[in-house]
C-alpha positions in Angstrom: 126.9 132.6 82.2 127.9 129.4 80.6 126.4 128.6 77.2 126.1 124.9 76.6 125.1 124.3 72.9 123.2 121.0 72.5 121.3 119.6 69.5 117.7 119.0 70.3 118.0 115.5 68.9 114.4 114.6 69.8 113.0 117.2 67.3 113.4 117.9 63.7 114.5 121.5 64.1 117.8 121.3 66.0 118.2 125.0 66.7 118.3 125.1 70.5 120.9 126.2 73.0 120.9 125.6 76.7 122.5 128.5 78.6 122.7 127.9 82.3 123.8 130.4 84.9 125.3 129.3 88.2 125.9 132.0 90.7 125.7 132.7 94.4 122.3 133.4 95.9 120.4 131.5 93.2 118.6 128.2 94.0 120.0 126.2 91.1 120.1 128.3 88.0 117.8 129.4 85.3 117.4 128.0 81.8 116.8 129.7 78.5 115.7 128.4 75.1 117.0 129.9 71.9 114.9 129.7 68.8 116.3 131.2 65.6 117.6 134.7 66.5 115.6 135.5 69.6 116.2 134.5 73.2 112.9 133.6 75.0 113.0 133.4 78.8 110.3 131.3 80.4 109.7 129.2 83.5 109.1 125.4 83.3 108.6 124.2 86.8 108.0 120.7 85.6 111.5 120.5 84.0 113.2 119.3 87.2 115.0 122.6 88.0 114.0 125.8 89.9 113.9 128.5 87.3 114.5 132.2 87.8 113.8 135.0 85.3 116.8 137.3 86.1 119.6 137.2 88.7 118.9 139.3 91.8 120.1 142.9 91.4 121.0 142.5 87.7 119.5 144.1 84.7 118.2 141.8 81.9 120.5 141.7 78.9 119.2 143.6 75.8 118.7 140.3 73.9 116.4 138.9 76.6 112.7 139.3 76.1 110.8 138.6 79.2 107.1 137.6 79.1 104.2 137.7 81.4 102.9 134.8 83.6 100.2 133.8 81.1 102.6 133.7 78.2 105.2 131.8 80.2 102.5 129.2 81.2 101.4 128.8 77.6 105.0 128.3 76.4 105.6 125.8 79.2 102.6 123.7 78.1 103.7 123.9 74.5 107.1 122.5 75.5 105.5 119.9 77.6 103.2 118.5 74.9 105.8 119.0 72.1 108.3 116.9 74.0 105.7 114.3 74.9 104.6 114.0 71.2 108.2 113.5 70.0 108.9 110.6 72.4 105.4 109.2 71.8 106.1 109.2 68.1 109.4 107.4 68.8 107.6 104.7 70.8 104.9 104.2 68.1 107.6 104.0 65.3 109.4 101.3 67.3 106.1 99.5 67.7 105.3 99.6 63.9 108.7 98.3 63.1 108.5 95.4 65.6 106.7 92.5 63.8 106.7 90.3 66.9 105.0 92.9 69.0 102.4 93.6 66.3 101.8 89.8 65.9 101.3 89.5 69.7 98.9 92.5 69.7 96.8 90.8 67.0 97.2 87.2 68.1 96.5 87.5 71.8 92.9 88.7 71.4 92.2 86.1 68.7 93.5 83.3 71.0 91.2 84.4 73.9 88.1 84.9 71.8 88.4 81.8 69.6 89.6 79.3 72.2 88.1 80.4 75.5 85.0 82.3 74.5 83.8 79.8 71.8 85.2 76.8 73.6 83.1 77.4 76.7 80.0 78.4 74.8 78.2 75.0 75.1 79.5 74.3 78.6 78.1 77.3 80.5 74.4 77.7 81.2 73.6 81.1 79.7 70.4 81.5 81.8 72.6 81.9 84.9 74.6 84.5 83.2 71.7 86.7 82.1 73.2 87.0 78.7 72.4 85.7 75.2 75.7 83.8 74.9 78.8 83.1 77.0 80.8 84.9 74.3 78.8 88.1 74.9 79.2 87.6 78.6 83.0 87.1 78.5 83.9 89.7 75.9 84.1 92.6 78.5 86.3 90.3 80.7 88.6 89.5 77.8 88.9 93.2 77.0 89.8 94.0 80.7 92.4 91.2 80.7 93.9 92.5 77.4 93.9 96.0 78.8 95.8 94.8 81.9 98.3 92.9 79.8 98.9 95.9 77.5 99.4 98.1 80.6 102.1 95.8 81.8 103.9 96.1 78.4 103.7 99.9 78.7 105.6 99.8 81.9 108.1 97.4 80.4 108.9 100.0 77.7 109.8 102.6 80.4 111.8 100.0 82.4 113.8 99.0 79.3 114.7 102.6 78.6 115.7 103.1 82.2 118.0 100.0 82.2 119.6 100.8 78.8 120.3 104.4 79.8 117.8 106.0 77.4 116.1 107.9 80.2 119.4 109.7 80.9 119.5 110.9 77.4 115.9 112.2 77.8 117.0 114.0 81.0 119.7 116.0 79.2 117.3 117.0 76.4 115.7 120.5 76.6 112.2 119.1 77.4 110.2 119.0 80.6 110.7 115.8 82.5 107.0 115.2 82.7 107.0 114.8 78.9 108.7 111.5 79.2 106.0 110.0 81.5 103.2 111.5 79.4 104.7 109.9 76.3 105.0 106.5 77.9 101.5 106.7 79.2 100.1 107.8 75.8 101.9 105.1 73.8 100.7 102.4 76.2 97.2 103.7 76.1 97.1 103.7 72.3 98.5 100.2 71.9 96.2 98.7 74.6 93.2 100.5 73.1 94.0 99.0 69.7 94.1 95.5 71.2 90.7 96.0 73.0 89.1 97.2 69.8 90.4 94.2 68.0 88.7 91.9 70.6 85.5 93.8 70.2 85.6 93.4 66.4 86.4 89.7 66.7 83.5 89.1 69.2 81.1 90.8 66.8 82.4 88.6 63.9 81.8 85.5 66.0 78.2 86.4 66.7 78.2 88.7 69.8 75.4 91.3 69.5 76.3 94.7 70.7 74.1 97.7 71.7 74.4 99.9 68.6 73.6 103.2 70.3 76.3 105.8 69.8 75.8 106.9 73.5 76.5 103.4 74.7 79.6 103.1 72.5 81.0 106.4 73.9 80.3 105.2 77.4 82.1 101.9 76.7 85.1 103.9 75.5 85.0 106.0 78.7 85.1 102.9 80.9 87.9 101.3 78.8 90.0 104.5 78.9 89.7 104.9 82.6 90.7 101.3 83.2 93.6 101.4 80.8 94.9 104.8 82.2 94.8 103.4 85.7 96.9 100.4 85.1 99.3 102.2 82.6 100.0 104.7 85.4 100.4 101.9 87.9 102.8 99.9 85.7 104.8 103.0 85.0 105.2 103.6 88.7 106.3 100.0 89.3 108.7 100.2 86.4 110.2 103.4 87.8 110.8 101.7 91.1 112.0 98.3 89.7 115.7 97.5 89.3 115.4 94.5 87.0 113.0 93.1 84.4 112.5 89.9 86.4 111.4 91.7 89.5 109.0 93.8 87.5 107.4 90.8 85.8 107.2 88.9 89.0 105.3 91.6 90.9 102.8 92.2 88.1 102.3 88.5 87.4 101.3 88.0 91.1 98.7 90.8 90.6 97.5 89.7 87.2 95.7 86.5 88.0 93.9 87.6 91.1 92.7 90.7 89.3 91.2 88.4 86.6 89.8 85.5 88.7 88.6 87.6 91.7 86.3 89.6 89.5 83.2 89.2 87.4 85.2 88.8 84.2 84.6 85.0 83.8 81.6 84.3 86.0 78.8 86.4 87.5 78.9 87.9 91.0 75.8 86.0 92.0 77.4 82.6 91.6 80.5 83.4 93.7 81.0 82.3 97.3 80.5 85.0 99.9 84.2 85.4 100.7 85.1 85.6 97.0 82.4 88.2 96.4 84.0 90.5 99.0 87.3 90.5 97.1 85.4 91.0 93.8 83.8 94.2 95.2 87.3 95.4 96.2 88.7 94.7 92.7 88.6 97.6 90.2 88.4 95.1 87.3 84.8 94.2 88.5 83.7 97.8 87.9 85.4 98.0 84.5 83.8 94.8 83.3 80.4 95.7 84.7 80.6 99.1 83.0 81.5 97.5 79.7 78.6 95.1 80.1 76.2 98.0 80.7 77.3 99.9 77.6 78.0 97.1 75.2 75.5 94.4 76.0 73.0 96.2 78.4 73.3 93.4 81.1 75.4 95.0 83.9 74.5 94.2 87.5 75.9 97.1 89.4 75.2 100.8 89.1 77.0 102.4 86.1 77.5 105.6 88.3 79.2 103.5 90.9 81.4 102.0 88.1 82.5 105.4 86.9 83.2 106.7 90.4 85.3 103.8 91.4 87.3 103.8 88.1 87.9 107.6 88.3 89.2 107.3 91.9 91.4 104.3 91.0 92.8 106.0 87.9 93.7 109.1 89.9 95.4 107.0 92.6 97.4 104.9 90.1 98.6 107.9 88.1 99.5 109.7 91.3 101.6 106.7 92.1 103.2 106.7 88.7 104.1 110.4 88.8 105.4 110.1 92.4 107.6 107.1 91.4 108.9 108.9 88.3 109.7 112.0 90.4 111.8 109.8 92.7 114.0 108.9 89.7 114.6 112.7 89.2 115.5 113.2 92.8 118.2 110.6 92.6 119.8 112.2 89.6 
């Protein structure tokens, strides 16, 4: 057995050792984690290695304390979430120290609400919209656009760490590999949700009247989280497969505008040409915007149950793509 001491530099308590045994008849090896004066043996199948409890035909060393399957699973989940929390905290600390990113987070929503929402207020006929004001009509669309832009920035964080070699440092850390993807998804979700809430607060300050029921607000949060989770997962998948920043931005820029304009974000479905309405029904943004209109302003046009079903399926598909693309990175290592 070869003991490879390594500081767990992602955590505060650097008290871990990574012993790895390589021997004939074993798939790849097995990994231990030492904490204080005990040696805990457990299986983490999400860590990128096939793990075995003991070599075939060998007796466990006296210092080894084996555990049952339930205990092993509990420890595996603890390691998974602990590693994700540490990397998530690192991303959020970087966000708080970046004044330009914070300025963009606050300024982008203000620009949309103040210039587009208020600027078009007297141009658009509100009777066609079925809404009290164009600002109230467009606010869910601006929230969806902001969520999409925030999701793109989430994938950019993962891509930068991949290009700079930070991902390789994560890979040698004693944490499950899935923690890296969970942290990237969580940080992107929090930052994008913050932007969306800022838009909502600004719209209320400029005169948009929301439905004040707590049930409606919880429903709006559900629609928003599903939409953000979907595109954060998709952008992470694209970032994992991209080789350059330019290629990443080009692909998502091509998708960004059609997702906005071929939806009900800026104009109602009833006023669209027939061919355009077909694309709008195939666009997940349509269902996110309609769900937000149902819950925030009580003027949605589609079924809210249909909105939830479509967003659930889309979020599951996008996050499957993100996990599959990230797994492809591990297979190349």
